[in-house]
VOPAGU-2260 file (C-alpha; in pm, 1 decimal, decimal comma):
REM VOPAGU-2260
SITE   aa  ch    i         X         Y         Z
SITE  MET   A    0     899,3   -1178,6    2443,0
SITE  ILE   A    1     573,1   -1028,5    2568,8
SITE  VAL   A    2     522,3    -989,3    2942,1
SITE  ASN   A    3     327,3   -1283,6    3090,4
SITE  GLN   A    4     315,8   -1445,4    2746,2
SITE  LYS   A    5     212,1   -1785,1    2880,4
SITE  SER   A    6     -65,1   -1636,4    3092,8
SITE  ILE   A    7    -198,7   -1439,1    2797,5
SITE  TYR   A    8    -184,6   -1747,9    2576,5
SITE  THR   A    9    -367,1   -1959,0    2834,8
SITE  SER   A   10    -641,8   -1703,9    2895,3
SITE  ARG   A   11    -704,7   -1660,3    2522,3
SITE  LEU   A   12    -708,0   -2034,5    2458,6
SITE  ILE   A   13    -948,9   -2108,1    2744,1
SITE  SER   A   14   -1175,8   -1821,5    2636,3
SITE  ASP   A   15   -1190,5   -1955,9    2281,1
SITE  LEU   A   16   -1259,3   -2311,7    2395,5
SITE  ILE   A   17   -1549,9   -2182,5    2604,8
SITE  LEU   A   18   -1682,1   -1992,4    2302,0
SITE  ILE   A   19   -1652,0   -2305,3    2085,9
SITE  ASN   A   20   -1865,7   -2501,0    2332,3
SITE  LEU   A   21   -2121,4   -2221,5    2367,9
SITE  SER   A   22   -2143,7   -2171,2    1990,5
SITE  PHE   A   23   -2191,3   -2544,4    1942,5
SITE  ILE   A   24   -2473,3   -2574,4    2199,0
SITE  VAL   A   25   -2652,3   -2254,9    2090,2
SITE  SER   A   26   -2632,1   -2363,5    1725,3
SITE  ALA   A   27   -2766,2   -2710,1    1809,9
SITE  VAL   A   28   -3059,2   -2565,3    2008,4
SITE  LEU   A   29   -3147,4   -2317,2    1732,7
SITE  ALA   A   30   -3116,1   -2577,0    1456,0
SITE  GLN   A   31   -3326,8   -2842,9    1631,2
SITE  SER   A   32   -3376,3   -2840,0    2007,8
SITE  LEU   A   33   -3193,0   -2915,4    2329,1
SITE  ASN   A   34   -3384,8   -3242,3    2369,0
SITE  THR   A   35   -3282,5   -3352,4    2021,1
SITE  LEU   A   36   -2918,9   -3278,3    2104,8
SITE  LEU   A   37   -2939,1   -3476,2    2430,0
SITE  GLU   A   38   -3100,3   -3769,1    2249,3
SITE  ARG   A   39   -2808,0   -3776,8    2006,0
SITE  ASN   A   40   -2534,3   -3786,1    2266,7
SITE  TYR   A   41   -2277,5   -3895,8    2007,2
SITE  MET   A   42   -2282,3   -3529,5    1891,7
SITE  PHE   A   43   -2083,9   -3452,3    2207,6
SITE  ILE   A   44   -1805,9   -3667,2    2061,8
SITE  LEU   A   45   -1799,2   -3412,7    1779,6
SITE  LEU   A   46   -1783,4   -3130,2    2035,0
SITE  LEU   A   47   -1484,0   -3293,2    2206,0
SITE  LEU   A   48   -1319,2   -3344,6    1867,7
SITE  LEU   A   49   -1372,6   -2977,9    1775,0
SITE  ASN   A   50   -1204,1   -2866,9    2098,0
SITE  ILE   A   51    -904,4   -3091,0    2035,2
SITE  ILE   A   52    -870,8   -2982,3    1672,6
SITE  TRP   A   53    -889,3   -2614,0    1769,8
SITE  PHE   A   54    -609,2   -2663,6    2024,0
SITE  ILE   A   55    -385,5   -2852,4    1778,7
SITE  ASN   A   56    -451,8   -2616,3    1487,6
SITE  ALA   A   57    -391,0   -2306,6    1702,2
SITE  ASN   A   58     -49,3   -2436,3    1808,5
SITE  LEU   A   59      53,1   -2554,8    1461,0
SITE  THR   A   60     -45,0   -2229,7    1288,1
SITE  GLY   A   61      70,2   -1989,7    1560,1
SITE  PHE   A   62    -285,7   -1857,2    1599,6
SITE  TYR   A   63    -202,8   -1700,0    1936,0
SITE  SER   A   64     143,4   -1570,3    1846,4
SITE  ASP   A   65     235,9   -1204,0    1781,3
SITE  PHE   A   66     -87,8   -1090,1    1942,8
SITE  PHE   A   67      13,2    -725,9    1976,6
SITE  THR   A   68     211,8    -692,8    1654,1
SITE  ARG   A   69     -57,9    -803,2    1410,3
SITE  SER   A   70    -351,4    -593,3    1295,2
SITE  PHE   A   71    -706,1    -714,0    1356,5
SITE  SER   A   72    -758,9    -760,9     981,2
SITE  PHE   A   73    -468,0   -1008,1     974,7
SITE  GLN   A   74    -604,3   -1186,7    1281,8
SITE  PHE   A   75    -952,8   -1200,0    1129,4
SITE  PHE   A   76    -809,9   -1388,0     830,5
SITE  SER   A   77    -656,4   -1641,3    1073,1
SITE  ILE   A   78    -991,6   -1670,9    1250,6
SITE  LEU   A   79   -1167,6   -1750,2     923,5
SITE  LYS   A   80    -914,8   -2022,5     840,0
SITE  SER   A   81    -956,9   -2180,6    1184,1
SITE  VAL   A   82   -1337,7   -2163,9    1161,5
SITE  LEU   A   83   -1327,7   -2327,3     816,6
SITE  ILE   A   84   -1135,0   -2618,5     967,4
SITE  GLN   A   85   -1401,1   -2644,9    1238,5
SITE  VAL   A   86   -1680,2   -2639,4     981,4
SITE  GLY   A   87   -1502,0   -2895,1     762,8
SITE  THR   A   88   -1459,8   -3128,0    1060,4
SITE  THR   A   89   -1829,3   -3089,6    1144,3
SITE  VAL   A   90   -1939,3   -3168,7     788,0
SITE  LEU   A   91   -1715,4   -3477,0     775,6
SITE  PHE   A   92   -1839,0   -3605,4    1113,2
SITE  ILE   A   93   -2207,5   -3557,7    1024,3
SITE  PHE   A   94   -2153,1   -3732,8     692,0
SITE  LEU   A   95   -1975,3   -4031,8     848,2
SITE  SER   A   96   -2229,5   -4064,1    1129,9
SITE  LYS   A   97   -2515,3   -4036,4     878,8
SITE  GLU   A   98   -2682,1   -3769,6    1091,7
SITE  ASN   A   99   -2997,6   -3639,0     920,4
SITE  LEU   A  100   -3111,2   -3361,9    1157,8
SITE  PHE   A  101   -2803,7   -3158,8    1254,8
SITE  THR   A  102   -2711,6   -3067,0     899,2
SITE  ARG   A  103   -2725,0   -2739,0     705,3
SITE  ASN   A  104   -2878,6   -2503,6     964,9
SITE  PHE   A  105   -2658,7   -2632,3    1244,3
SITE  ILE   A  106   -2340,3   -2601,8    1035,4
SITE  VAL   A  107   -2426,5   -2248,3     918,0
SITE  PHE   A  108   -2513,9   -2132,9    1271,8
SITE  TYR   A  109   -2199,2   -2285,1    1419,0
SITE  GLY   A  110   -1966,9   -2131,4    1161,6
SITE  LEU   A  111   -2136,8   -1791,2    1193,1
SITE  PHE   A  112   -2149,4   -1781,0    1574,6
SITE  LEU   A  113   -1791,6   -1903,2    1608,3
SITE  THR   A  114   -1659,0   -1639,3    1366,2
SITE  ILE   A  115   -1847,3   -1358,8    1541,9
SITE  THR   A  116   -1767,3   -1462,0    1899,5
SITE  ILE   A  117   -1397,8   -1532,2    1840,6
SITE  SER   A  118   -1363,2   -1201,4    1651,9
SITE  LEU   A  119   -1533,9   -1008,3    1932,3
SITE  ARG   A  120   -1320,5   -1184,9    2191,5
SITE  THR   A  121   -1005,4   -1098,1    1997,6
SITE  ALA   A  122   -1098,6    -731,4    1959,2
SITE  ALA   A  123   -1214,0    -694,8    2320,8
SITE  PHE   A  124    -911,0    -873,0    2465,7
SITE  LYS   A  125    -673,5    -662,1    2261,9
SITE  TYR   A  126    -851,3    -339,6    2357,7
SITE  VAL   A  127    -846,6    -424,2    2729,6
SITE  MET   A  128    -479,0    -523,2    2732,8
SITE  ILE   A  129    -373,2    -214,5    2538,6
SITE  SER   A  130    -576,6      12,1    2768,6
SITE  LEU   A  131    -429,5    -143,6    3081,5
SITE  ARG   A  132     -73,8    -116,6    2961,8
SITE  ARG   A  133    -111,5     238,9    2837,7
SITE  LYS   A  134    -234,4     328,3    3185,3
SITE  GLY   A  135      89,3     188,7    3323,0
SITE  LYS   A  136     -53,5    -136,0    3458,3
SITE  ASN   A  137     127,0    -467,3    3411,3
SITE  ILE   A  138     439,6    -280,1    3297,0
SITE  ARG   A  139     790,9    -403,3    3367,6
SITE  ASN   A  140    1108,9    -197,2    3382,6
SITE  LEU   A  141    1356,7    -311,1    3120,2
SITE  LEU   A  142    1733,0    -254,7    3114,0
SITE  ILE   A  143    1937,7    -324,8    2799,7
SITE  ILE   A  144    2304,0    -418,5    2837,2
SITE  GLY   A  145    2482,9    -304,7    2521,1
SITE  ALA   A  146    2405,0      18,0    2332,4
SITE  SER   A  147    2533,5     -98,6    1993,6
SITE  GLU   A  148    2316,9    -119,4    1681,4
SITE  VAL   A  149    2132,5    -433,4    1796,0
SITE  GLY   A  150    2059,4    -281,2    2136,0
SITE  GLN   A  151    1944,7      46,9    1981,6
SITE  ASN   A  152    1714,8    -132,8    1738,4
SITE  PHE   A  153    1565,6    -335,9    2019,9
SITE  LYS   A  154    1509,1     -18,8    2221,2
SITE  GLU   A  155    1322,0     136,5    1928,7
SITE  THR   A  156    1106,5    -175,3    1904,8
SITE  ILE   A  157    1014,6    -149,1    2274,1
SITE  ILE   A  158     944,4     224,4    2260,2
SITE  SER   A  159     735,6     204,3    1942,3
SITE  ASN   A  160     529,4     -84,5    2084,6
SITE  PRO   A  161     411,4      17,9    2433,0
SITE  ASP   A  162     160,5    -267,1    2414,2
SITE  PHE   A  163     447,3    -511,7    2473,1
SITE  GLY   A  164     429,4    -406,1    2837,2
SITE  TYR   A  165     783,8    -275,1    2891,4
SITE  HIS   A  166     924,1      53,7    3013,3
SITE  PHE   A  167    1273,8     117,7    2879,2
SITE  THR   A  168    1490,6     251,2    3164,4
SITE  GLY   A  169    1826,0     278,1    2986,4
SITE  PHE   A  170    2144,2     111,1    2861,4
SITE  LEU   A  171    2451,8     -16,5    3037,1
SITE  ASP   A  172    2760,1      11,9    2816,9
SITE  ASP   A  173    3135,3      49,6    2881,3
SITE  ILE   A  174    3219,4     219,7    2549,8
SITE  ILE   A  175    2922,1     404,5    2403,0
SITE  LYS   A  176    2827,9     723,8    2585,3
SITE  GLU   A  177    2491,5     888,5    2526,2
SITE  ASP   A  178    2195,0    1016,3    2724,6
SITE  ALA   A  179    2022,5     678,3    2733,5
SITE  VAL   A  180    2333,5     507,8    2879,9
SITE  VAL   A  181    2276,9     513,4    3254,8
SITE  GLY   A  182    2596,6     341,8    3357,9
SITE  THR   A  183    2862,6      82,6    3286,9
SITE  VAL   A  184    2832,1    -293,9    3303,3
SITE  ASP   A  185    3021,1    -317,7    3634,0
SITE  GLN   A  186    2746,3    -100,0    3789,0
SITE  LEU   A  187    2481,7    -361,3    3705,5
SITE  ASP   A  188    2405,6    -468,4    4063,5
SITE  ASN   A  189    2355,7    -109,1    4178,2
SITE  LYS   A  190    2141,1     -14,2    3876,2
SITE  LEU   A  191    1914,1    -316,7    3915,2
SITE  LYS   A  192    1824,5    -198,2    4264,7
SITE  GLN   A  193    1823,8     174,9    4195,1
SITE  LEU   A  194    1600,3     154,9    3884,1
SITE  GLU   A  195    1387,5    -132,9    4019,0
SITE  ILE   A  196    1457,2    -341,7    3709,1
SITE  ASP   A  197    1228,3    -637,2    3634,7
SITE  GLU   A  198    1395,3    -773,8    3322,0
SITE  VAL   A  199    1732,0    -741,2    3148,0
SITE  VAL   A  200    1812,7    -786,6    2781,3
SITE  ILE   A  201    2175,3    -864,5    2697,6
SITE  ALA   A  202    2258,1    -723,1    2354,3
SITE  LEU   A  203    2637,3    -745,4    2364,1
SITE  GLY   A  204    2851,3    -852,3    2070,0
SITE  SER   A  205    3148,6   -1087,0    2104,0
SITE  GLN   A  206    3235,6   -1067,5    2473,2
SITE  PRO   A  207    3433,2   -1295,9    2705,9
SITE  THR   A  208    3229,9   -1580,4    2852,7
SITE  GLU   A  209    3329,4   -1462,7    3199,8
SITE  LEU   A  210    3151,2   -1130,5    3146,7
SITE  LEU   A  211    2829,3   -1299,6    3039,1
SITE  ASP   A  212    2851,1   -1539,1    3335,6
SITE  GLU   A  213    2893,1   -1245,8    3574,5
SITE  ILE   A  214    2595,2   -1055,8    3427,4
SITE  ILE   A  215    2373,2   -1363,6    3461,0
SITE  ARG   A  216    2496,9   -1425,7    3816,6
SITE  VAL   A  217    2417,4   -1069,1    3927,2
SITE  CYS   A  218    2073,0   -1082,2    3765,8
SITE  ASN   A  219    1994,8   -1416,0    3932,3
SITE  ILE   A  220    2096,8   -1281,3    4273,5
SITE  ASN   A  221    1851,4    -993,4    4224,4
SITE  ALA   A  222    1578,7   -1227,0    4086,9
SITE  VAL   A  223    1572,8   -1036,6    3758,8
SITE  ARG   A  224    1462,6   -1223,4    3446,3
SITE  ILE   A  225    1729,5   -1238,7    3172,1
SITE  HIS   A  226    1691,8   -1241,3    2793,0
SITE  ILE   A  227    1981,1   -1268,6    2548,6
SITE  ILE   A  228    1993,4   -1141,1    2190,6
SITE  PRO   A  229    2262,4   -1376,3    2055,3
SITE  ASP   A  230    2571,3   -1256,4    1872,0
SITE  TYR   A  231    2468,3   -1439,6    1552,9
SITE  PHE   A  232    2194,2   -1176,1    1513,1
SITE  ARG   A  233    2452,1    -981,1    1311,6
SITE  PHE   A  234    2432,8   -1237,7    1033,4
SITE  LEU   A  235    2224,6   -1183,8     720,4
SITE  SER   A  236    1924,5   -1390,8     827,1
SITE  SER   A  237    1699,3   -1305,8    1118,0
SITE  ARG   A  238    1512,1   -1637,3    1091,7
SITE  PHE   A  239    1667,8   -1886,6    1331,2
SITE  GLN   A  240    1546,3   -2233,4    1418,9
SITE  ILE   A  241    1632,3   -2395,5    1750,8
SITE  SER   A  242    1637,9   -2774,8    1765,0
SITE  THR   A  243    1835,9   -3052,8    1927,5
SITE  ILE   A  244    2059,5   -3331,2    1800,0
SITE  GLY   A  245    2099,6   -3582,1    2078,9
SITE  ASN   A  246    2158,7   -3375,7    2391,6
SITE  PHE   A  247    2304,9   -3081,1    2201,5
SITE  PRO   A  248    2099,2   -2765,4    2136,0
SITE  ILE   A  249    2144,9   -2661,3    1772,8
SITE  ILE   A  250    2071,3   -2317,8    1628,3
SITE  THR   A  251    2010,8   -2317,3    1252,7
SITE  ALA   A  252    2105,3   -1976,5    1111,4
SITE  ARG   A  253    1855,8   -1993,7     825,2
SITE  GLN   A  254    1506,2   -2136,3     815,9
SITE  GLU   A  255    1359,4   -2191,7     470,1
SITE  PRO   A  256    1004,9   -2335,0     452,3
SITE  LEU   A  257    1061,3   -2478,0     102,3
SITE  GLU   A  258    1324,7   -2715,2     236,4
SITE  GLU   A  259    1028,0   -2934,7     331,6
SITE  ALA   A  260     928,1   -3174,5      51,8
SITE  ASN   A  261     554,2   -3140,8     117,6
SITE  ARG   A  262     571,6   -2762,5      77,7
SITE  ARG   A  263     773,1   -2790,6    -242,8
SITE  PHE   A  264     511,4   -3034,0    -372,9
SITE  LEU   A  265     232,3   -2790,1    -285,2
SITE  LYS   A  266     407,9   -2499,9    -456,3
SITE  ARG   A  267     493,7   -2705,7    -765,1
SITE  SER   A  268     136,4   -2836,6    -795,0
SITE  PHE   A  269       2,6   -2481,6    -780,0
SITE  ASP   A  270     259,4   -2367,7   -1039,6
SITE  ILE   A  271     152,5   -2636,5   -1287,2
SITE  LEU   A  272    -219,6   -2573,4   -1235,1
SITE  PHE   A  273    -196,8   -2192,9   -1251,6
SITE  SER   A  274      40,4   -2191,2   -1551,9
SITE  SER   A  275    -176,6   -2438,5   -1741,1
SITE  LEU   A  276    -480,2   -2215,1   -1690,9
SITE  VAL   A  277    -287,1   -1907,4   -1811,1
SITE  ILE   A  278    -157,4   -2088,5   -2120,0
SITE  ILE   A  279    -500,4   -2230,4   -2209,9
SITE  PHE   A  280    -716,3   -1927,0   -2139,8
SITE  VAL   A  281    -477,2   -1635,1   -2202,7
SITE  LEU   A  282    -169,8   -1724,2   -2408,1
SITE  SER   A  283    -365,7   -1941,1   -2652,4
SITE  TRP   A  284    -526,9   -1630,4   -2805,7
SITE  LEU   A  285    -294,0   -1351,8   -2686,6
SITE  TYR   A  286      30,4   -1507,2   -2813,8
SITE  PRO   A  287     -63,2   -1481,7   -3186,9
SITE  ILE   A  288    -175,1   -1118,8   -3140,5
SITE  ILE   A  289     146,4   -1014,7   -2964,5
SITE  ALA   A  290     354,9   -1207,2   -3218,3
SITE  LEU   A  291     185,2   -1020,9   -3504,2
SITE  PHE   A  292     250,3    -679,6   -3345,6
SITE  ILE   A  293     616,1    -763,8   -3278,8
SITE  LYS   A  294     666,7    -874,5   -3640,1
SITE  ILE   A  295     497,2    -561,9   -3776,9
SITE  ASN   A  296     690,3    -330,4   -3545,2
SITE  SER   A  297    1044,9    -460,2   -3609,9
SITE  LYS   A  298    1225,3    -744,0   -3781,4
SITE  GLY   A  299    1356,4   -1033,1   -3578,0
SITE  ASN   A  300    1236,3   -1318,9   -3364,6
SITE  ILE   A  301     915,0   -1309,1   -3164,5
SITE  LEU   A  302    1078,1   -1451,2   -2853,6
SITE  PHE   A  303    1390,8   -1334,5   -2680,0
SITE  ILE   A  304    1566,7   -1642,0   -2538,3
SITE  GLN   A  305    1845,5   -1586,4   -2287,5
SITE  LYS   A  306    2054,1   -1808,3   -2060,5
SITE  ARG   A  307    1971,1   -1736,3   -1699,0
SITE  ILE   A  308    2066,1   -1874,0   -1358,3
SITE  GLY   A  309    1807,6   -2102,6   -1201,3
SITE  VAL   A  310    1767,4   -2319,4    -893,6
SITE  LYS   A  311    2090,4   -2477,9    -764,3
SITE  ASN   A  312    2287,9   -2244,2    -998,2
SITE  GLU   A  313    2178,8   -2439,3   -1305,9
SITE  MET   A  314    2137,6   -2245,4   -1631,3
SITE  PHE   A  315    1820,1   -2256,1   -1839,2
SITE  ASN   A  316    1673,3   -2083,2   -2144,0
SITE  CYS   A  317    1438,0   -1809,8   -2025,3
SITE  TYR   A  318    1162,2   -1702,2   -2267,2
SITE  LYS   A  319    1031,9   -1348,1   -2313,0
SITE  PHE   A  320     854,7   -1158,5   -2585,2
SITE  ARG   A  321    1124,3    -955,5   -2764,6
SITE  THR   A  322    1107,4    -588,3   -2662,4
SITE  LEU   A  323    1441,0    -463,0   -2801,3
SITE  THR   A  324    1558,3    -421,2   -3158,3
SITE  GLU   A  325    1701,3    -735,9   -3315,4
SITE  GLU   A  326    2061,0    -607,6   -3295,2
SITE  SER   A  327    2026,3    -504,6   -2929,8
SITE  SER   A  328    1872,0    -839,2   -2834,5
SITE  LYS   A  329    2194,6   -1010,8   -2936,8
SITE  GLU   A  330    2397,5    -801,3   -2691,6
SITE  SER   A  331    2379,1   -1036,7   -2398,7
SITE  GLU   A  332    2743,3   -1095,4   -2319,0
SITE  ALA   A  333    2796,7    -774,3   -2119,7
SITE  PHE   A  334    2630,0    -596,0   -1830,3
SITE  ASN   A  335    2420,4    -348,5   -2025,3
SITE  PRO   A  336    2090,4    -303,0   -1837,3
SITE  VAL   A  337    1785,5    -148,6   -1999,6
SITE  LEU   A  338    1722,7     194,7   -1846,5
SITE  ALA   A  339    1436,6     442,7   -1864,8
SITE  GLY   A  340    1416,5     601,3   -2210,2
SITE  ASP   A  341    1648,9     338,7   -2360,8
SITE  LYS   A  342    1651,4     376,8   -2741,0
SITE  ARG   A  343    1694,2       2,2   -2787,8
SITE  ILE   A  344    1333,9     -57,6   -2680,5
SITE  THR   A  345    1087,6     -88,9   -2968,0
SITE  SER   A  346     755,5      96,9   -2960,0
SITE  ILE   A  347     556,4    -221,3   -2897,9
SITE  GLY   A  348     829,0    -324,6   -2651,9
SITE  LYS   A  349     754,0     -21,6   -2433,0
SITE  PHE   A  350     396,6    -138,9   -2390,1
SITE  LEU   A  351     497,6    -501,0   -2331,5
SITE  ARG   A  352     753,0    -407,8   -2065,2
SITE  LYS   A  353     526,5    -154,1   -1895,6
SITE  SER   A  354     240,4    -403,7   -1870,6
SITE  ASN   A  355     459,5    -705,1   -1783,7
SITE  ILE   A  356     312,4    -890,2   -2081,0
SITE  ASP   A  357     664,2    -954,7   -2210,7
SITE  GLU   A  358     708,8   -1204,1   -1923,3
SITE  LEU   A  359     407,5   -1421,2   -2015,3
SITE  PRO   A  360     605,2   -1680,0   -2221,8
SITE  GLN   A  361     781,2   -1772,1   -1897,4
SITE  PHE   A  362     473,9   -1974,0   -1803,7
SITE  PHE   A  363     619,9   -2231,3   -2043,7
SITE  ASN   A  364     935,6   -2220,6   -1829,6
SITE  VAL   A  365     718,5   -2294,0   -1526,9
SITE  ILE   A  366     562,3   -2598,0   -1695,6
SITE  LYS   A  367     912,0   -2723,7   -1788,0
SITE  GLY   A  368    1022,2   -2689,5   -1425,2
SITE  ASP   A  369    1279,6   -2414,7   -1483,4
SITE  MET   A  370    1080,2   -2151,4   -1295,4
SITE  SER   A  371     799,4   -2094,1   -1049,9
SITE  VAL   A  372     512,7   -1846,4   -1080,5
SITE  VAL   A  373     647,1   -1659,2    -775,7
SITE  GLY   A  374    1010,4   -1636,2    -670,4
SITE  PRO   A  375    1325,5   -1425,4    -706,1
SITE  ARG   A  376    1367,0   -1299,6   -1062,5
SITE  PRO   A  377    1633,4   -1497,2   -1257,5
SITE  HIS   A  378    1944,7   -1308,7   -1365,2
SITE  ALA   A  379    2132,6   -1331,3   -1693,2
SITE  ILE   A  380    2493,9   -1444,8   -1645,1
SITE  PRO   A  381    2660,6   -1100,4   -1684,3
SITE  TYR   A  382    2404,6    -946,2   -1448,3
SITE  GLN   A  383    2466,2   -1224,0   -1196,3
SITE  ASP   A  384    2838,9   -1150,1   -1196,5
SITE  MET   A  385    2784,1    -775,9   -1154,1
SITE  TYR   A  386    2519,4    -808,8    -882,1
SITE  GLY   A  387    2741,5   -1061,4    -704,1
SITE  LYS   A  388    2998,9    -787,1    -647,6
SITE  ILE   A  389    2732,3    -581,1    -472,7
SITE  PHE   A  390    2571,8    -863,9    -276,1
SITE  GLU   A  391    2811,3   -1148,4    -190,7
SITE  GLU   A  392    2536,8   -1382,0     -69,0
SITE  ILE   A  393    2358,4   -1369,6    -407,1
SITE  LYS   A  394    2374,7   -1748,6    -454,2
SITE  MET   A  395    2139,0   -1793,4    -160,2
SITE  ARG   A  396    1860,6   -1679,1    -397,0
SITE  HIS   A  397    1913,4   -1998,4    -594,5
SITE  ASN   A  398    1785,3   -2225,0    -318,3
SITE  VAL   A  399    1440,9   -2193,3    -480,0
SITE  ARG   A  400    1316,3   -2177,1    -837,6
SITE  PRO   A  401    1323,0   -1825,2    -985,7
SITE  GLY   A  402     984,8   -1666,0   -1048,6
SITE  ILE   A  403     790,9   -1474,5   -1312,5
SITE  THR   A  404     705,4   -1223,2   -1041,6
SITE  GLY   A  405     836,2   -1179,4    -690,6
SITE  TRP   A  406     817,2    -997,2    -359,5
SITE  ALA   A  407    1079,1    -742,7    -467,4
SITE  GLN   A  408     897,3    -670,9    -793,5
SITE  VAL   A  409     556,3    -601,4    -637,9
SITE  ASN   A  410     731,1    -366,0    -396,8
SITE  GLY   A  411     861,1    -151,1    -684,3
SITE  LEU   A  412    1212,4    -294,9    -715,1
SITE  ARG   A  413    1213,8    -375,5   -1086,3
SITE  GLY   A  414    1506,6    -304,0   -1315,3
SITE  ASP   A  415    1808,3     -79,0   -1273,8
SITE  VAL   A  416    1864,0     295,7   -1261,5
SITE  GLU   A  417    2136,1     503,6   -1423,9
SITE  ASN   A  418    2300,7     640,6   -1108,7
SITE  LEU   A  419    2559,7     381,1   -1001,5
SITE  GLU   A  420    2541,4     445,4    -626,1
SITE  GLU   A  421    2163,4     452,8    -628,1
SITE  ASN   A  422    2161,6     134,6    -835,9
SITE  LYS   A  423    2382,8     -40,9    -578,7
SITE  LYS   A  424    2140,6      50,8    -300,0
SITE  ARG   A  425    1846,2     -59,6    -512,3
SITE  THR   A  426    2013,6    -391,2    -599,7
SITE  LEU   A  427    2103,2    -459,9    -236,8
SITE  LEU   A  428    1747,1    -389,7    -126,7
SITE  ARG   A  429    1609,4    -612,3    -402,1
SITE  MET   A  430    1829,2    -902,6    -290,8
SITE  LYS   A  431    1717,0    -861,1      70,3
SITE  TYR   A  432    1353,0    -867,3     -38,8
SITE  ASP   A  433    1423,8   -1190,2    -227,7
SITE  LEU   A  434    1581,9   -1353,7      76,4
SITE  TRP   A  435    1296,2   -1237,1     296,7
SITE  TYR   A  436    1055,5   -1410,4      59,5
SITE  ILE   A  437    1256,7   -1734,8      69,8
SITE  GLU   A  438    1261,3   -1734,3     450,4
SITE  ASN   A  439     895,4   -1639,6     491,4
SITE  TRP   A  440     733,1   -1837,1     208,7
SITE  THR   A  441     373,5   -1948,0     245,3
SITE  MET   A  442     114,8   -2040,4     -15,7
SITE  ARG   A  443     -83,7   -1743,7     102,8
SITE  LEU   A  444     211,2   -1511,5      33,3
SITE  ASP   A  445     240,6   -1648,2    -322,4
SITE  ILE   A  446    -127,2   -1579,8    -386,9
SITE  GLN   A  447     -92,1   -1231,5    -239,7
SITE  ILE   A  448     202,4   -1153,9    -472,1
SITE  ILE   A  449      11,2   -1285,0    -776,0
SITE  LEU   A  450    -291,1   -1069,0    -692,3
SITE  MET   A  451     -68,2    -764,0    -634,8
SITE  THR   A  452     102,1    -825,4    -970,3
SITE  ILE   A  453    -229,8    -853,1   -1154,3
SITE  TRP   A  454    -356,8    -535,9    -986,0
SITE  GLN   A  455     -41,6    -345,3   -1079,6
SITE  MET   A  456     -73,6    -466,6   -1439,6
SITE  ILE   A  457    -434,9    -347,6   -1454,0
SITE  ARG   A  458    -338,2      -8,4   -1311,2
SITE  GLY   A  459     -30,5      14,4   -1532,8
SITE  ASN   A  460     175,3      65,9   -1219,1
SITE  THR   A  461     435,1    -210,5   -1251,8
SITE  LYS   A  462     728,0      35,9   -1223,4
SITE  ALA   A  463     885,9    -147,4   -1515,5
SITE  ILE   A  464    1119,1      28,5   -1756,1
């Protein structure tokens, strides 16, 4: 909800389309000549196609969304992806048209100029808008109705992001009394005029429909724009999808990217390819070495095989290199987590756990289809029952395949701690990280988590016990 969002979107889109056309023409002139370009007028079909593809790709990928909340480094990555699509389209068109002049030089120039110009436009546009708004220009007075937790959190978001273009003027609330509360809801009409309010955000909980109707009526009379933070915001998920069935607007309380078959296929294909490479190039020689050390260090099996909860609540045999003594490894029927300094851990087991190498056999689980490379960590049955008492929505983690590594793990939330209250907080946070991953999955996020895991293993900073 950025002020003049449509105007900002339009100006950025038009600017980029102009830069695409300029980059194309400059590249063509530098690669050959203007006369050569004019003689091959079918190249302008390519230019039209590049404009259309940029527009479609920008809308599909959200290239122009969250302009003020994303760092330039994040935006630069999006620019590179969009430019690669442009370059790929150019290569394909030149190949199909059998063009023999506008080839390598033209493609290199176009990709380079487009990356530089779009990046400079992005940085300059952001700098100008931030400067204007910090000087108090293009700022709108905002009033929040409802000073509860949702309203307070929204206020903090507005205050901590002055670039959004809002000036927080206060709350209206009938119950909560604090300095920021400038009046009650029945004083709305007077406050809109007195404080010269431009926009109102309604952040009330469950309230009578009549009250909401009256607030909207008063705001409409005063030509004040209205925004509503719906009551379902209190639910666990903050990812909502709005669609329609027939003439009825439908709000889906949870949006999970991996519900789409094409995305599941992409993730599964990557899992098989990546796991095969690890098994062939790493486990093929490392497995015998680890097995030898485990056998020398303590008697018992090389692998620790345990029933764990997988996708759709189905159980599977999860493989790990054994890190506990043989007797301790058999104790799997009770909630008895491994803690720091646990005497059940063998000497070689300490190294395996610390380095995450004990998890490597789970790549066989990935090949079998029990697991994914990245996902929420699978729980043993007694752990599942115990964690379920802390986090009632725990079964929501099972909408996707469990992973060898995950978003919670790379953020330091591995294992349990001895203090019960601290462990509850840690478990709750870990579950929320898992659900965030499920709701925000992208292939890029999976690759990021894998790279973070590898880096932590190299540094010995896995925070494993």
